C-alpha positions as CSV (number, residue, x, y, z in Angstrom):
1,M,-45.4,-20.2,2.0
2,K,-44.8,-16.7,3.4
3,K,-42.5,-18.2,6.1
4,V,-40.6,-20.0,3.4
5,I,-40.2,-16.9,1.2
6,T,-39.1,-14.9,4.3
7,A,-36.5,-17.5,5.2
8,F,-35.2,-17.6,1.6
9,I,-34.8,-13.8,1.5
10,T,-33.0,-13.9,4.8
11,F,-30.6,-16.6,3.5
12,L,-29.9,-14.6,0.3
13,T,-29.2,-11.4,2.4
14,A,-26.9,-13.3,4.7
15,F,-25.1,-14.9,1.7
16,S,-24.7,-11.5,0.0
17,V,-23.2,-10.0,3.1
18,N,-20.8,-12.9,3.6
19,A,-19.8,-12.8,-0.1
20,Q,-18.6,-9.2,0.2
21,M,-14.9,-8.7,-0.3
22,A,-14.8,-5.5,1.7
23,V,-17.0,-4.8,4.8
24,F,-17.4,-1.1,5.7
25,K,-16.5,-0.5,9.3
26,K,-16.3,3.2,10.0
27,E,-16.1,6.7,8.6
28,L,-14.0,9.3,10.5
29,V,-13.1,12.9,10.0
30,R,-9.6,13.1,8.7
31,P,-7.4,14.9,11.2
32,P,-5.2,17.8,9.8
33,Q,-1.8,16.7,8.5
34,L,-2.8,13.0,8.6
35,T,-1.0,11.2,5.7
36,Y,-1.2,7.5,6.8
37,Y,-3.5,5.3,8.8
38,G,-3.3,1.5,9.1
39,L,-4.6,-1.3,11.2
40,N,-2.5,-4.5,11.6
41,H,-3.5,-8.1,12.2
42,L,-3.2,-7.5,16.0
43,G,-5.5,-4.6,16.0
44,D,-2.7,-2.0,16.5
45,T,-3.2,1.3,14.7
46,S,-0.4,3.2,13.0
47,S,-0.7,6.8,11.8
48,I,1.5,9.5,10.4
49,V,0.7,13.1,11.4
50,S,3.2,15.9,10.5
51,N,5.9,13.3,9.7
52,E,5.6,11.6,13.1
53,I,4.8,7.9,13.1
54,A,2.7,6.7,16.0
55,K,1.8,3.1,16.7
56,E,-0.9,2.5,19.2
57,T,-1.2,-0.9,20.9
58,L,-3.4,-2.0,23.8
59,L,-0.6,-1.4,26.3
60,K,1.5,1.5,24.9
61,T,1.9,4.0,22.1
62,F,5.2,4.1,20.3
63,T,6.4,7.0,18.2
64,F,9.2,7.9,15.7
65,K,10.2,11.2,14.2
66,D,13.4,12.5,12.6
67,P,12.8,16.2,11.7
68,F,16.2,16.4,10.0
69,L,15.3,13.9,7.3
70,G,12.4,15.9,5.8
71,N,9.0,14.6,4.7
72,I,8.1,10.9,4.8
73,A,7.4,9.8,1.2
74,Q,6.6,6.2,2.0
75,Y,6.0,4.1,5.1
76,D,5.8,0.3,4.8
77,E,4.7,-1.7,7.9
78,R,3.4,-4.8,6.1
79,N,6.2,-6.9,7.6
80,P,5.2,-7.4,11.3
81,L,8.9,-7.4,12.5
82,K,10.3,-4.6,10.4
83,Q,9.1,-1.3,9.1
84,L,10.6,1.0,6.4
85,V,10.5,4.8,6.3
86,F,11.5,6.4,3.0
87,Y,12.6,10.1,2.9
88,K,12.7,10.9,-0.8
89,N,14.1,14.4,-0.7
90,T,17.1,13.4,1.4
91,Q,17.4,9.9,-0.2
92,Q,17.4,8.1,3.2
93,L,15.9,4.9,4.4
94,V,15.2,4.1,8.1
95,L,14.4,0.6,9.2
96,L,12.4,0.3,12.4
97,D,11.4,-2.6,14.6
98,N,7.8,-3.2,15.7
99,Q,8.2,-0.7,18.6
100,L,9.5,1.9,16.2
101,S,13.1,1.8,17.4
102,I,15.8,2.3,14.8
103,K,17.4,-0.9,13.5
104,E,19.3,0.6,10.6
105,K,19.7,3.8,8.5
106,I,20.8,3.7,4.9
107,V,21.9,6.9,3.1
108,L,21.3,6.0,-0.5
109,T,23.4,8.8,-1.9
110,D,26.4,7.3,0.0
111,R,25.7,3.6,-0.3
112,F,24.3,3.6,-3.8
113,P,25.2,6.9,-5.5
114,E,24.3,5.6,-8.9
115,I,20.5,5.6,-8.1
116,D,17.9,8.3,-7.5
117,A,15.1,6.6,-5.6
118,T,11.6,7.7,-6.2
119,Y,9.9,4.7,-4.5
120,A,11.0,2.3,-1.8
121,A,9.3,-0.6,0.0
122,L,10.2,-3.9,1.7
123,T,10.3,-7.2,-0.2
124,S,9.2,-10.4,1.6
125,Q,12.9,-11.1,2.2
126,A,15.7,-9.1,3.8
127,S,15.8,-6.6,0.9
128,I,14.2,-3.5,-0.4
129,W,12.4,-2.5,-3.6
130,I,13.7,0.7,-5.2
131,F,12.4,2.4,-8.3
132,D,15.4,4.3,-9.7
133,Y,14.3,7.5,-11.4
134,A,17.6,7.9,-13.2
135,S,17.5,4.6,-15.1
136,K,13.7,4.2,-14.8
137,R,14.2,0.6,-13.6
138,W,13.2,-1.4,-10.6
139,C,16.1,-2.7,-8.5
140,I,16.7,-4.5,-5.2
141,V,19.1,-3.2,-2.5
142,S,20.0,-4.3,1.0
143,S,22.6,-3.5,3.7
144,Q,24.6,-6.6,2.6
145,Q,24.9,-5.3,-1.0
146,D,27.5,-2.9,-2.4
147,Q,25.5,-2.4,-5.7
148,P,21.8,-2.4,-6.6
149,S,20.5,-5.4,-8.5
150,F,18.5,-4.1,-11.4
151,V,15.6,-6.5,-12.3
152,S,13.6,-4.7,-14.9
153,N,14.0,-3.0,-18.3
154,P,13.6,0.8,-18.4
155,I,10.0,1.8,-17.7
156,T,9.7,5.3,-19.2
157,I,6.0,5.7,-19.2
158,Y,3.9,5.0,-16.0
159,S,1.2,6.6,-14.0
160,F,1.6,4.7,-10.7
161,L,4.1,2.5,-8.9
162,T,3.6,0.1,-6.1
163,T,4.7,-3.2,-4.6
164,Y,3.4,-6.2,-2.6
165,G,6.0,-8.5,-1.1
166,N,8.2,-9.9,-3.8
167,F,6.3,-8.3,-6.6
168,A,6.6,-4.8,-8.1
169,Y,3.9,-3.2,-10.3
170,W,3.4,-0.2,-12.5
171,Q,0.5,1.1,-14.5
172,K,0.7,2.3,-18.1
173,D,-2.5,3.4,-19.8
174,D,-5.2,1.0,-18.6
175,V,-2.9,-2.0,-17.9
176,V,-1.1,-3.0,-14.7
177,Y,2.2,-4.7,-15.3
178,G,4.4,-6.6,-12.8
179,I,7.6,-8.5,-12.1
180,D,9.0,-10.5,-9.2
181,I,12.3,-9.9,-7.4
182,Y,14.1,-11.9,-10.1
183,G,12.7,-9.9,-12.9
184,K,10.3,-12.5,-14.1
185,V,7.2,-10.9,-15.8
186,I,3.9,-11.8,-14.1
187,Q,0.5,-11.7,-15.7
188,E,-0.8,-8.2,-16.5
189,Q,-4.1,-6.9,-15.4
190,N,-6.5,-4.8,-17.4
191,L,-8.4,-1.9,-15.8
192,P,-11.4,-0.1,-17.2
193,K,-10.7,2.8,-19.5
194,K,-9.1,5.8,-17.8
195,A,-9.1,4.0,-14.4
196,Q,-6.3,4.7,-11.9
197,L,-4.6,2.1,-9.8
198,L,-4.3,3.0,-6.1
199,A,-3.1,-0.1,-4.2
200,I,-2.4,-3.9,-4.5
201,N,-2.6,-6.6,-1.9
202,G,-2.0,-10.1,-3.3
203,D,-4.9,-10.9,-5.6
204,L,-6.8,-7.7,-4.6
205,L,-6.5,-4.5,-6.5
206,V,-8.0,-1.1,-5.7
207,Y,-8.7,1.5,-8.4
208,V,-10.7,4.6,-9.1
209,S,-12.9,4.9,-12.2
210,N,-15.2,7.8,-13.0
211,N,-14.7,9.1,-9.4
212,K,-15.9,5.8,-7.9
213,L,-13.7,3.4,-5.9
214,F,-13.5,-0.3,-6.7
215,L,-12.0,-3.4,-5.2
216,L,-11.1,-6.0,-7.8
217,N,-10.3,-9.7,-7.2
218,T,-7.9,-10.4,-10.0
219,K,-8.4,-14.2,-9.8
220,N,-12.2,-14.3,-10.5
221,K,-12.3,-10.8,-12.1
222,E,-15.1,-9.7,-9.7
223,A,-15.2,-6.0,-8.9
224,E,-17.0,-4.4,-5.9
225,Q,-17.7,-0.7,-5.5
226,L,-16.8,0.9,-2.2
227,A,-19.9,3.1,-2.4
228,E,-19.3,4.8,1.0
229,V,-16.4,6.8,-0.4
230,Q,-17.9,9.9,-2.2
231,S,-15.1,12.5,-2.1
232,T,-11.8,12.9,-3.9
233,I,-9.4,10.1,-2.9
234,D,-5.9,10.9,-1.7
235,S,-4.5,7.5,-1.0
236,V,-5.4,3.9,-0.2
237,I,-3.6,1.7,2.3
238,F,-3.7,-2.1,2.6
239,N,-2.4,-3.7,5.8
240,A,-3.2,-7.3,6.7
241,N,-7.0,-7.6,6.4
242,S,-7.7,-3.9,6.7
243,L,-8.2,-1.2,4.0
244,S,-7.9,2.5,4.8
245,V,-9.1,5.2,2.3
246,L,-8.0,8.8,2.8
247,T,-9.9,11.5,1.1
248,T,-9.6,15.2,1.3
249,D,-11.5,15.4,4.6
250,K,-12.5,11.8,5.6
251,L,-11.0,8.5,6.6
252,Y,-12.9,5.3,5.6
253,L,-12.1,1.9,7.2
254,Y,-12.9,-1.5,5.7
255,H,-12.3,-5.1,6.7
256,I,-11.2,-7.4,3.9
257,N,-12.7,-10.9,3.9
């Protein structure tokens, strides 16, 4: 009987581990001036320190920095063949290949003078999400367009903006709203009271509530606390099956099942 009970407990433990949405991998000291850290599907690591992007592969480290464009507001490397760098203060976009060589530069004030971009990220197609602060609307731009394509009504109240592929999201109060690239409204997601959205990756959503970090599966509504994170959170980065959490002094790495 004792052997049976032991075997049953072992099975339950193994099942519990396998059922985890996020598996904690490592805790590191956050280097000074680090603002981004991501791990892609090939195991390459990308980081931003003092506005210099570095991509480290098994064979070589690639870098990119343009000191004349200012601070990097957003970096999107979720497309394995193309990365986007957004410089908010100078309203410029730089598109890089997977070795961080420049493919294209877009000066928004010249190309699309009617918009004032406060957020930029890649869609799953050959276009770019922009949230226009002037009109408070989401729009789509590309190098083939002469004018932005506005796809949302004005969003005057929001606490967070983000995108995932062909979907754009914003949080208002305790609700996360979203649209696709054609402006079609998608199902909203309710968060706990006073929770703050931090990142979205498909059906997975990361938020902080009462100083605790949670990963939510929006399909089955199961939430899992990332209990290793104890200090104030600066940002959360999804990339492929990895999740990076930057706090004031630490870097936490998770694998997403």
